[in-house]
C-alpha positions in Angstrom: 1.0 18.1 9.8 3.4 19.9 7.5 6.0 17.1 7.7 3.3 14.5 7.3 2.1 16.4 4.1 5.7 16.5 2.8 6.4 12.8 3.5 3.2 11.5 1.9 3.6 13.9 -1.1 7.2 12.6 -1.6 6.1 9.0 -1.4 3.2 9.7 -3.9 5.7 11.4 -6.3 8.2 8.5 -6.1 5.6 5.7 -6.6 3.9 7.8 -9.4 7.2 8.1 -11.2 7.7 4.4 -11.0 4.2 3.6 -12.2 4.1 6.1 -15.1 7.7 5.2 -16.0 6.7 1.5 -16.3 3.7 2.4 -18.4 5.8 4.5 -20.8 8.4 1.8 -21.0 6.1 -1.1 -21.8 4.2 0.8 -24.4 7.5 1.8 -26.0 8.6 -1.9 -25.8 5.4 -3.2 -27.4 5.7 -0.7 -30.2 9.4 -1.4 -31.0 9.5 -5.2 -31.0 11.2 -6.7 -34.0 8.4 -8.8 -35.4 10.2 -9.9 -38.6 10.7 -13.7 -38.6 10.5 -14.2 -34.9 11.6 -17.4 -33.2 8.8 -20.0 -32.9 6.3 -19.0 -30.3 7.5 -15.4 -30.1 5.6 -12.3 -31.1 8.9 -10.4 -31.4 12.1 -9.4 -29.6 14.2 -6.3 -28.9 17.9 -5.6 -28.3 18.7 -2.6 -26.1 21.7 -1.1 -24.4 21.3 0.9 -21.2 23.7 1.8 -18.4 26.4 -0.8 -18.3 24.9 -3.6 -20.2 23.2 -5.0 -23.3 19.7 -6.5 -22.9 17.7 -9.0 -25.0 14.0 -8.9 -24.4 11.5 -11.4 -25.9 7.7 -11.3 -26.0 5.7 -14.5 -26.4 2.6 -14.6 -28.6 0.6 -15.9 -25.7 2.7 -17.9 -23.2 6.0 -19.7 -22.8 6.0 -23.5 -22.7 6.8 -23.5 -19.0 6.7 -20.8 -16.4 10.0 -19.4 -15.0 10.8 -19.7 -11.3 10.9 -16.0 -10.9 8.3 -13.8 -12.5 8.1 -10.0 -11.8 4.7 -8.5 -11.5 4.1 -4.8 -12.1 1.3 -3.9 -9.6 2.7 -2.4 -6.5 3.7 0.8 -8.2 0.0 1.4 -9.1 -1.3 0.4 -5.7 1.2 2.5 -3.8 0.6 5.5 -5.9 -3.2 5.4 -5.4 -3.0 4.6 -1.7 -0.5 7.4 -1.1 -2.7 9.7 -3.2 -5.8 8.9 -1.0 -3.8 9.6 2.1 -2.6 12.9 0.6 -6.2 13.9 -0.2 -7.1 13.2 3.4 -4.1 15.2 4.8 -4.5 18.2 2.4 -8.2 18.5 1.7 -10.3 16.3 4.0 -8.6 17.1 7.3 -9.7 20.7 6.9 -12.3 20.8 4.1 -13.6 24.3 4.8 -10.1 25.7 4.3 -8.7 23.8 1.3 -11.6 21.8 -0.3 -14.7 24.0 -0.5 -15.0 27.2 -2.5 -15.0 30.4 -0.4 -18.6 31.1 0.6 -19.8 27.6 -0.3 -23.0 26.6 1.5 -21.8 23.0 1.7 -20.6 21.6 5.0 -17.2 19.9 5.2 -18.8 16.5 5.5 -20.9 17.1 2.4 -17.8 18.2 0.5 -15.9 15.1 1.5 -18.9 12.9 0.6 -19.0 14.5 -2.9 -15.3 13.9 -3.3 -15.3 10.3 -2.3 -18.5 9.5 -4.1 -17.1 10.9 -7.3 -14.2 8.5 -7.2 -16.5 5.5 -6.8 -18.9 6.7 -9.5 -16.1 7.6 -11.9 -14.8 4.0 -11.8 -18.1 2.3 -12.3 -19.2 4.6 -15.1 -15.9 4.1 -16.9 -16.0 0.3 -16.4 -19.6 0.1 -17.7 -18.7 2.1 -20.8 -15.7 0.0 -21.5 -17.7 -3.2 -21.4 -20.5 -1.7 -23.6 -20.3 -1.7 -27.4 -18.4 1.5 -27.0 -15.4 -0.5 -25.9 -14.9 -1.6 -29.5 -15.0 2.0 -30.7 -12.0 3.6 -28.9 -12.2 7.0 -30.5 -15.8 7.5 -29.6 -15.2 6.0 -26.1 -12.3 8.4 -25.6 -14.5 11.4 -26.6 -17.3 10.4 -24.2 -14.9 9.9 -21.3 -13.3 13.3 -22.1 -16.7 15.0 -22.0 -17.6 13.3 -18.7 -14.4 14.2 -17.0 -14.6 17.9 -18.1 -18.2 17.9 -17.0 -17.0 16.7 -13.6 -14.4 19.4 -13.6 -17.1 22.0 -14.3 -19.3 20.6 -11.5 -16.4 20.5 -9.0 -15.5 24.1 -9.9 -18.9 25.3 -8.6 -18.6 23.8 -5.2 -14.8 23.2 -4.6 -11.8 25.5 -4.6 -9.9 25.6 -7.9 -7.2 23.3 -6.4 -9.9 21.0 -5.0 -11.6 20.7 -8.3 -8.4 19.9 -10.3 -7.1 17.4 -7.7 -10.5 15.6 -7.6 -10.5 15.2 -11.4 -7.0 13.8 -11.1 -8.2 11.5 -8.3 -11.0 10.2 -10.6 -8.5 9.5 -13.4 -6.1 7.9 -10.9 -8.9 5.7 -9.5 -9.8 4.6 -13.0 -6.2 3.7 -13.7 -5.6 1.7 -10.5 -9.0 0.1 -11.0 -7.8 -1.1 -14.4 -4.8 -2.7 -12.8 -6.6 -4.2 -9.9 -9.8 -5.3 -11.6 -8.8 -6.1 -15.2 -5.1 -6.3 -15.8 -4.0 -8.3 -12.8 -6.9 -10.9 -13.0 -6.1 -11.4 -16.7 -2.4 -11.9 -15.9 -3.2 -14.3 -13.0 -5.5 -16.3 -15.3 -2.8 -16.5 -17.9 -0.2 -17.7 -15.4 -2.6 -20.3 -13.9 -3.5 -21.7 -17.3 0.2 -22.1 -18.2 0.9 -23.8 -14.8 -2.0 -26.2 -15.3 -1.0 -27.0 -18.9 -4.1 -25.5 -20.4 -4.3 -23.3 -23.4 -4.7 -19.7 -22.1 -7.7 -17.7 -23.2 -6.2 -15.0 -25.6 -9.1 -12.6 -24.9 -7.8 -12.0 -21.3 -4.4 -10.5 -22.1 -5.9 -8.6 -25.0 -8.4 -7.0 -22.6 -5.6 -6.2 -20.2 -3.5 -4.6 -23.0 -6.5 -2.4 -23.9 -6.9 -1.1 -20.4 -3.2 -0.6 -20.1 -3.3 1.5 -23.3 -6.1 3.6 -21.6 -3.8 4.1 -18.6 -1.0 5.3 -20.9 -3.2 8.0 -22.4 -4.3 9.2 -19.0 -0.8 9.7 -17.7 0.0 13.2 -19.2 -3.2 14.9 -18.0 -2.7 13.3 -14.6 0.9 14.6 -14.5 -0.3 18.1 -15.3 -2.9 18.0 -12.5 -0.2 16.9 -10.1 1.8 20.0 -10.7 -1.0 22.4 -11.4 -1.3 23.6 -7.7 2.0 25.5 -8.4 0.3 27.5 -11.1 -2.7 29.6 -9.9 -3.3 31.0 -13.4 -4.8 27.5 -14.3 -6.9 26.4 -11.4 -7.5 29.9 -10.1 -9.2 31.1 -13.3 -13.0 31.3 -13.5 -12.6 29.1 -16.6 -10.4 26.6 -14.9 -12.4 23.7 -16.3 -11.9 24.9 -19.9 -8.1 25.3 -19.3 -8.0 21.8 -18.0 -9.9 20.6 -21.1 -7.5 22.4 -23.4 -4.3 21.1 -21.7 -5.7 17.6 -21.6 -6.4 17.6 -25.3 -2.9 18.8 -26.0 -1.4 16.2 -23.7 -3.3 13.3 -25.3 -2.3 14.4 -28.7 1.4 14.5 -27.7 1.0 11.1 -26.1 -0.6 9.7 -29.2 2.4 10.9 -31.3 4.9 9.1 -29.1 2.7 6.0 -29.1 2.5 5.8 -32.9 5.8 7.3 -34.1 7.4 3.8 -34.5 5.2 3.2 -37.6 5.2 6.7 -39.0 5.4 10.3 -38.2 1.9 11.0 -39.3 1.0 12.7 -36.0 4.2 14.8 -35.8 2.0 17.8 -36.3 0.7 17.3 -32.7 4.0 18.7 -31.3 3.9 22.2 -32.8 0.1 22.3 -32.3 0.6 21.5 -28.6 3.3 24.2 -28.3 1.0 26.7 -30.1 -1.9 25.6 -27.9 0.1 26.3 -24.7 1.1 29.7 -26.0 -2.5 30.5 -26.7 -3.5 29.4 -23.2 -0.8 31.5 -21.7 -2.0 34.5 -23.6 -5.7 34.1 -22.7 -5.1 33.4 -19.0 -2.6 36.3 -18.6 -3.6 39.3 -16.5 -5.8 41.9 -18.1 -4.2 45.3 -18.8 -4.8 47.9 -16.2 -6.9 51.0 -16.7 -5.4 53.5 -19.1 -7.9 56.3 -19.2 -7.1 59.6 -17.5 -9.8 59.3 -14.9 -8.7 55.9 -13.8 -5.1 57.0 -13.7 -6.0 59.9 -11.5 -7.8 57.7 -9.1 -4.9 55.3 -8.9 -2.4 58.1 -8.3 -4.3 59.1 -5.2 -4.0 55.7 -3.5 -2.4 55.8 -0.1 0.1 53.0 0.5 -0.8 53.0 4.1 -4.3 51.8 3.2 -2.8 49.0 1.1 -0.4 48.1 3.8 -3.2 47.9 6.4 -5.2 45.6 4.2 -2.3 43.2 3.6 -1.4 43.2 7.3 -4.9 42.3 8.2 -5.8 39.9 5.5 -2.5 38.4 4.4 0.2 38.7 7.0 -1.6 36.6 9.6 -0.1 33.7 7.6 2.6 35.3 5.5 4.9 36.5 8.2 8.1 35.5 9.9 5.9 34.8 12.9 2.4 33.9 11.7 -0.4 34.5 14.1 -2.7 32.0 12.3 -2.8 28.6 14.1 -2.7 26.9 10.7 1.0 27.7 10.1 4.1 27.7 12.2 6.2 29.3 9.4 5.3 31.5 6.4 3.8 29.3 3.6 6.2 28.9 0.7 8.5 31.4 2.5 6.4 34.3 1.4 6.4 37.2 4.0 4.7 40.6 4.0 6.2 42.0 7.1 7.8 45.1 5.5 6.8 47.5 2.8 9.9 46.4 0.8 8.7 42.7 0.9 5.2 43.7 -0.2 6.6 45.8 -3.1 8.9 43.0 -4.2 6.1 40.5 -4.2 3.5 42.8 -5.8 3.3 40.7 -9.0 2.6 37.6 -6.9 0.0 39.4 -4.9 -1.7 40.6 -8.1 -1.8 37.1 -9.5 -3.1 35.3 -6.5 -5.2 37.9 -4.5 -6.4 40.2 -7.3 -6.7 38.2 -10.5 -7.3 34.6 -9.5 -8.5 35.4 -6.0 -7.2 32.1 -4.7 -5.7 34.0 -1.7 -6.3 34.4 1.1 -6.6 30.6 1.4 -10.3 29.8 1.6 -10.7 33.6 2.2 -10.5 32.8 5.9 -9.6 36.5 6.6 -12.6 37.7 4.7 -10.8 40.0 2.2 -13.5 42.0 0.4 -13.7 42.8 -3.4 -13.1 46.5 -2.6 -9.9 45.6 -0.8 -8.8 43.5 -3.8 -9.6 46.4 -6.2 -7.6 48.7 -4.0 -4.5 46.5 -4.1 -4.9 45.9 -7.8 -5.1 49.7 -8.5 -2.0 50.3 -6.4 0.0 47.6 -8.3 -1.2 49.0 -11.7 0.1 52.4 -10.7 3.6 51.0 -10.0 3.4 49.6 -6.5 5.0 52.7 -4.9 5.5 52.6 -1.1 6.1 56.4 -0.6 
């Protein structure tokens, strides 16, 4: 299962890079066309140098007089990314929903959790599509605000029934489903209709490529929040926080602002302010999500000083080392996850900051709390670490 997870995750990353890279490139290309006195029938052109050659690209206002023999379609990057993402969801979350998907102590069954996850993907696409085809589709700023509120509302709802990782990844899956739906249901049909009209000698309907371009723009703005969600599982201070949905909201706003600057900087640098604002926003998020300061009063210090490491060691061996060991006793792992091992007091002491972040502050570990670590045991470990994590 571990190698299957690795293989699917690798494919998902490769195809995602190809898809998002194409999105970035064509938005950049559209924004940087030379539209001054273009040749008849052209909307503009662009000269570029890359690698070992010089390229000349041209965009037609609507269509060329005749279709070329070879025409490259940009679709499989999107389809492959979404399909590999669905497989990855099944491998990581749906194959063992009580461990990875559901929040510890959730009253939902695994089947109910899976149904919520899959249902949200379907509902997300249809709600988005209806909104885009409504009068809101002509008011992009208002549409964007409503979509943002709906997605963060979904994140909040997921955080009540799913683990932090499960909540984040399902928001990302909704966005990814919207993006691939735009390609499959809107962009590709519009492009096929355009090509068919040219082949038949008819004048193409200009509204079709315009609609495809609009949905492509939407996809472009979705990319940076999706990229954050893809890497978020490495940072428990985000998804592990009790306010994980607010953190996701904040980072998504900053990401969209930065994307907007890069989408508009060809005309002016009016939105250059978004870059320092985004940097300041990330610093603020890092500060507010940082670990709280330990107790400083004399009574608390006295209590901490009396902590017996043997008690801490016993808790970690019982609750953590079943997985995090050179020879895990848990049937879920054949090797220590992420190479983290708590077999010796020295290893425990060395990894004390990591233990504090994941088992005391965010409480995302033990995974799914399968070993039933109590709050008293977490407090014991936290107090020991606050005192200096001494082993003697």
